[in-house]
C-alpha positions as CSV (number, residue, x, y, z in Angstrom):
1,M,-21.1,9.1,-52.7
2,S,-18.5,7.3,-50.6
3,K,-19.2,6.4,-47.0
4,R,-17.0,7.8,-44.3
5,F,-14.9,5.5,-42.1
6,K,-16.3,4.9,-38.7
7,S,-13.0,5.7,-37.1
8,R,-12.9,9.2,-38.4
9,F,-14.8,12.4,-37.7
10,L,-16.9,14.0,-40.4
11,F,-15.6,17.6,-40.2
12,C,-12.3,19.2,-41.3
13,N,-11.7,16.8,-44.2
14,R,-11.3,14.0,-41.7
15,W,-8.0,15.2,-40.3
16,L,-9.0,14.3,-36.8
17,D,-8.5,10.6,-36.3
18,R,-10.5,9.0,-33.4
19,R,-7.8,6.4,-32.7
20,T,-5.1,9.1,-32.4
21,I,-7.2,11.2,-30.1
22,V,-8.1,8.3,-27.9
23,T,-4.4,7.2,-27.7
24,N,-3.3,10.7,-26.8
25,M,-6.0,11.0,-24.1
26,E,-5.0,7.6,-22.6
27,A,-1.4,8.7,-22.5
28,F,-2.4,12.0,-20.8
29,Q,-4.6,10.0,-18.3
30,D,-1.7,7.8,-17.5
31,L,0.4,10.9,-16.9
32,I,-2.2,12.1,-14.4
33,V,-2.2,8.8,-12.6
34,I,1.6,8.8,-12.4
35,V,1.5,12.3,-10.9
36,L,-1.1,11.1,-8.4
37,C,1.2,8.2,-7.5
38,L,4.1,10.5,-6.9
39,G,2.0,12.8,-4.8
40,L,0.6,9.9,-2.8
41,F,4.1,8.6,-2.2
42,A,5.2,12.1,-0.9
43,V,2.2,12.2,1.4
44,M,3.1,8.7,2.7
45,L,6.7,9.9,3.5
46,T,5.5,12.9,5.3
47,Q,3.0,10.9,7.4
48,L,5.8,8.4,8.2
49,W,7.9,11.3,9.4
50,G,5.0,12.4,11.5
51,I,4.7,9.0,13.1
52,F,8.4,9.2,14.2
53,A,7.8,12.7,15.5
54,I,4.8,11.5,17.6
55,L,6.7,8.5,18.9
56,S,9.6,10.7,20.0
57,Q,7.1,12.8,22.0
58,S,5.4,9.8,23.4
59,S,1.9,11.1,22.9
60,G,-1.3,9.1,22.9
61,Y,-1.8,5.8,21.2
62,K,-4.8,7.1,19.3
63,Q,-2.7,9.5,17.3
64,V,-0.2,6.9,16.4
65,T,-2.8,4.3,15.5
66,A,-4.7,6.9,13.4
67,K,-1.5,7.8,11.5
68,I,-0.5,4.2,10.9
69,L,-4.0,3.4,9.6
70,F,-3.9,6.5,7.4
71,I,-0.6,5.3,5.9
72,L,-2.2,1.8,5.3
73,I,-5.0,3.6,3.5
74,L,-2.5,5.5,1.4
75,V,-0.6,2.3,0.6
76,E,-3.8,0.7,-0.6
77,L,-4.7,3.7,-2.7
78,F,-1.2,3.6,-4.2
79,R,-1.8,-0.1,-5.0
80,L,-5.1,0.8,-6.6
81,L,-3.4,3.3,-8.9
82,I,-0.6,0.9,-9.8
83,V,-3.2,-1.8,-10.8
84,Y,-5.0,0.9,-12.9
85,L,-1.7,1.7,-14.7
86,Q,-1.1,-1.9,-15.4
87,E,-4.6,-3.0,-16.5
88,H,-6.4,0.3,-17.2
89,S,-9.3,-0.9,-15.0
90,I,-10.1,-0.4,-11.3
91,S,-9.8,-3.4,-9.0
92,V,-13.1,-3.5,-7.1
93,G,-11.5,-5.7,-4.4
94,V,-8.8,-3.3,-3.6
95,A,-11.3,-0.3,-3.6
96,V,-13.5,-2.2,-1.2
97,E,-10.5,-3.0,1.1
98,V,-9.5,0.7,1.1
99,T,-13.1,1.6,2.1
100,I,-13.2,-0.9,4.9
101,V,-9.9,0.3,6.3
102,S,-11.1,3.9,6.0
103,V,-14.3,3.2,7.9
104,L,-12.5,1.3,10.6
105,R,-10.0,4.1,11.0
106,E,-12.7,6.6,11.6
107,V,-14.3,4.3,14.2
108,I,-10.9,3.8,16.0
109,V,-10.1,7.6,15.9
110,Y,-13.4,8.8,17.2
111,G,-14.1,5.8,19.4
112,A,-17.0,3.4,19.2
113,L,-18.6,4.9,22.4
114,G,-18.5,8.4,21.0
115,I,-20.7,7.5,18.0
116,S,-24.5,7.7,18.1
117,E,-26.7,4.6,17.7
118,V,-27.9,5.6,14.2
119,K,-24.3,6.1,13.0
120,T,-23.2,2.8,14.6
121,A,-26.0,1.0,12.8
122,S,-25.1,2.7,9.5
123,I,-21.5,1.8,9.9
124,C,-22.4,-1.8,10.7
125,G,-24.7,-2.0,7.6
126,L,-22.0,-0.5,5.4
127,L,-19.4,-2.9,6.7
128,L,-21.7,-5.8,6.1
129,I,-22.3,-4.8,2.6
130,L,-18.6,-4.1,1.9
131,G,-17.8,-7.5,3.5
132,G,-20.2,-9.2,1.2
133,L,-18.9,-7.4,-1.8
134,L,-15.3,-8.3,-0.8
135,F,-16.4,-12.0,-0.4
136,V,-18.0,-12.0,-3.9
137,C,-14.9,-10.4,-5.4
138,S,-12.6,-13.0,-3.7
139,K,-14.7,-15.9,-5.0
140,K,-15.1,-14.5,-8.6
141,P,-11.8,-12.7,-9.4
142,Y,-12.4,-12.9,-13.1
143,I,-16.1,-11.8,-13.1
144,D,-15.7,-9.4,-16.0
145,C,-13.0,-11.0,-18.1
146,K,-15.4,-12.1,-20.8
147,S,-16.3,-8.5,-21.5
148,S,-12.8,-7.2,-21.2
149,N,-10.2,-7.3,-24.0
150,K,-7.8,-9.6,-22.1
151,N,-6.1,-12.4,-24.0
152,F,-6.5,-14.9,-21.2
153,C,-9.7,-15.5,-19.3
154,P,-9.9,-18.6,-17.0
155,L,-13.6,-18.8,-17.5
156,I,-13.3,-19.1,-21.2
157,E,-10.3,-21.4,-21.0
158,Q,-12.3,-23.7,-18.6
159,D,-15.2,-23.7,-21.0
160,K,-12.9,-24.8,-23.9
161,L,-11.5,-27.6,-21.8
162,N,-15.0,-28.9,-20.8
163,S,-16.2,-28.9,-24.4
């Protein structure tokens, strides 16, 4: 009795190839990310148009600041999606930056004085943790390159030079 290949399913006379399925699913996932990028770009344009409309009406600075920070959040999310399309992995540093800007936007929009003490302490704790995570990500940019399938890993290359 012959053994089946590990890359093939057992049923239907092995007509379903795992590699083909994974390749097709990755292509479909890339298509979803591209559609998300286009949608995000459209939202950025409408928000930019909204900023010009608010500036022409000369309304409060809080609305303008909130919209500008929202556009910066959208730009960072767009950058996160582009990095995902290029490397097929999420950049933790960019995700932390987006989260920090989002938290600070909420504080600016609602005002620091309008937030209760418990929420203020929670926000401070969250920002401290996110700042620490961002610091670690900036010091160790290639923290997971040994486990990834990249051809170049500075940590491995440095180990080879030291040996």
